[in-house]
N, C-alpha and C positions, 0 to 999 in steps of 0.2 A: 224314539223320537230324534235320535242323532242324525238320521238321514234327512230330517226336515229343517235343517238349519237354514235360516232365511226363507223359509217356505212362504211366508206372507208376501214376499216380494215376487214370487214366482207365479206365472200364469199357468192355469191348468192346461195340460196337453192331451193329445190324442195318439192312439196307436191303432194300426190295422193288423189283425191277426188271422191266421189260416189254420184250419184243422188238419189232422193227419189220418193215418190208416185206422179204420174202424168207424169213420163217419159216413162211409159210402152207403148208398142204397140204390136199387134199380130205378132208372128213370131220372136220376138226379141231373139237373141242369137242362132238361129237355125244353122247359118253358122258355129259357133264355135262347136256346138254339132256334126255336120256332119264331120268336118275336123280335130278336135283335140282330142286326147285321154284323156288328162287331163281335158278338158272342159266337155267331155262326162261323165267322172267319177263323176264330181261335180254335173251335172244335174241328173244323175242316182241316186246318193246318196240322193240328195235333194228330189227326187220323193219318195224314200223309207221312209225317215224321215217324210215327210209331210203326208204320208199315202195313196198316190195314187191320180191321177187326176191333179197334178200340171203341168206336162209337156203338157198334153192335152190342158190346158188353155193357157200356154205360147206359144205353137207352133201352135195350131189350134183353140183356142178360139177367140171370137170376142171382140170388144172394150168394150161392156157392161160386159162381163165376167171379163175382166181385171180391170174394175172399182170397182168391189166388193173388199172391203178392205181385207177380209180374204184370198183372192187369190192374190191380187195385191202386198201385202207386201212380202210374201215369194217368189213370182215370181221375183220381182225386185232384191231381195237379192240374189237369186240363179243365175240369169243371170249375175249380177255384179261380184259375187264371181267367177263364171266360167271364165268370160273374164279376170279378174285379174290374175287368175292362169296361163293363157296363156301369158298375157302382161308383167307380172313382170320380166320375163327373159330379156326383152328388156328395162327395166326401171332402172334408178338410184335408189339406196336405198333412200327413201325420208326422209326428216327431220321431216315431219308431215304427218298424215293422217287426213282426215275430210270427213264428209258426211252430206248431207242436209236432215234433219228429219230422215226418215227411212234409208237413206244412212249412217248415223252414225253407224249403226249395221255392214254394210259391212266394214266400216273403222276399226272398232274394230276387226273384223275377220281378215282383212289383217294385222293388227298390232299385231296379235298373242294373243289377250285378251281371245278369245274363239275359239273353233273349229266349223266346218261346222254344225254339229248336234245341238250344243248349239245355234248357230245363227238362224237356221231354226226354232227351237222350240221357241226361244224368239220372233221372228217376227210373227210366227203363233199365239202365245199367245197375243201379242200386237194387231195384226190385228183383232182377234176375240173379244177382250175386247173393242176395239174402235168401232167395228161394233155394238156390243151390246149397248154401250153407245149412239151411234147415233140413234138407234131404239127407245130408251127410250125418247129422246127429239129431236124434229125436229130442226136441225141446218144447217148452210151453211157457205160458205167461198167465198170471192171475192178478186181479185187482184186489187189494186188501183195504177194507174200510174200517175206520175206527181205531187205528193204531198209529202212534207217532213214530218219528224217525228212529228214535232209540230202540223202541220195541221191535221195529222191523229189522234192524240190524241184529238184534238178539235172535229173532226168528230165523234169519239166514244162517246164523252160526249154529243153531240147534239142529238143523238138518244137514250140516256140512258132511257128516259121516255117511249120509244116505245119497248124497249127490250135490252137485253145484247149483246154488241159487244166489242171485244178487238183485239189487234194485235196478229196475229199468226206467221207471218214471216216478219222479217226485211231483205228483199232480197237484196236491193240496197238502196242508199240514196233517191231514188225517185220511188221505187217500193216496196209496202208493201201489205201483205195479211192480211185481217181482217177475224175474225171468230166469230160466235155467233148465236143467235136465227134467224131462217129463215126469220121471218117477219121484223126484224130489218135490216138484210142484204139487203132485198128487198128495204127498205126505204132509206138505205144509198146511193143508186145509184144516186138519184136525188140531194141529199144534197151534195154529193162528187163533182158532176159536177158543182153545183152552187159555190162551194169553189175552183174550178179551176182544178179539176182532168182531165187529158187528156183522160184516159180510165178507165172504170170500168168493170171488167170481172168476171162474176160468174163462179166459179170453179165447175167442175163436180165431186164432192166428196160426200161421204155418210153422213158426219156430220161436226160439228164444232171442227175440230182438233186443238190441241195446245191452248186450252182454258179451262176454269173451267167447261165447259159442258162435258169434258172428266174425271171429278172427279171420277165417278164410276170405270173407267178403271184404273186410277192412283192408287186408293186404293188397288185394287186386284193385279195389276202388281207389285207395290212397295213391297208387301209382298211375292209374288211368285218368284220374281227375286232372292231372297236369296237361293232358292233351286237349282240354276244353278251355275255350276263351272265357275268362271271367274278368270283369273290370271293377273298379272302385264303385261301390254303391252310392246312389244319390242321397239316400236316407239311411241312417244306421239301423242295423238289424240286431235284436237281442238274441244271442245264440243259445241253443239248447245246451251245448257242451260246457260253456263257461258261465251262463246267465249274465253275460256282460255284452256290451255293444261291439259290433264289428262292422267294418266297411271295406277294408283293403283285400285285394285278391288272395294274398297269402293267408290272411286270417280266415277267409271264407273257405278255402281249400282245407285248411287244418280243421276247421269246425265241422264241415260236412263229413270228413273222413273219421274223425274221432267220435262223432255222434253215433256211428254204427255200433261201437262197442262200449259206449259209456251211457250213463243215465241221462234222460231228458229232465233238465232242472226247471220245470215249468213254474213251480211255486216260487222259486228264487227269481226267475225271470220277471214274473209279475211284481214281486216285491221290489226288484230293481227299477222297473218302470214307475212304480208308485213313488219310489224315492226321487224320481226325476219329475214328479208332479203330473204323471199321467193319470187322468181321471175318467177318460172316455175311451171305449174300445169299439171298433167295428169288426165283427167276426164275419169273414167272407169265405163261403164254401158250403158244402153239404152239412146239414144238421146244425145243432147249437150246443155241442158238447162243451166247448171252451167257455161259453157264457156261464154255465153251471159251475165249472171249476174256478173261474175268476171270482165269482160271488163268494166262494168259500175262502178265498185268499184276501180279497179286498171287498168287504160288504158294501162300501160306499161307491164302488165303481159303477159307471153307467155303460151298459153293453147293448149294442144293437146287432143282432145276427141277421145276415143276409144270405139266404139260400134259395129263395124263390123270387120271381119277378114282383109279386105283391109286397115283398119286404122293402122294395125301393119306392114303388109308385103308390 
């Protein structure tokens, strides 16, 4: 309750949040493309910036196409940005933006830190570098449900002799994603269940994201991001890397670079916004994964997910 000092004097606030990789599905955003000029313009611009082929994957590709990191990341960014441009007319000006992993890029775009072209080029670079790093070392990820942070730390230490594993996402107090060498991720399943895990779900991803296995991607990205124009955000973004708000260009560059090899602190990010009297969230983009996570962190939060045209009108 220490975070709620003088909370009676505070007005309840709002945040707009964006999903990351894993939320994609074939045909996402097509209804916005067909029905809204602003959304169509975003999609068409994204197609040109990407270099062609992106919309074919988004609208007509299969699930395997959309699992490829170099397609998935620009695709989710473009869809979320297009939906946001339509939805923002009906939303309150938020106190914060935030996004889960890749979603942080859409949050920064929405907050005015960079334009659509910069966003597409950044996520295309990020996706390509992460794909390349994944091909150099066989890695994997798994979601572990029903174990707290302390137990997860013990799990990672138990398999250390068999291979590298670390935390990739602190999603909720009892849902954590681990990342590491494929053989160690395989071994973790039996040990996690012995330790009381309710579920152990292997994720269909190309590699060990948000871990030191992405070091080659981090090294190139942290250098190349300096070539992109980024300005002070109009609204603060709660960053995955620190679970604190950022606005300045140097903070944004540092956060996006470090995010590649460090955990997504989603639970802490929501707790931080809760401490700032955020009670309402608008989730913008494909699916409604974040709504489910937030309810497990703050059961009193009000969340409206917007992924289809009928979610607005």
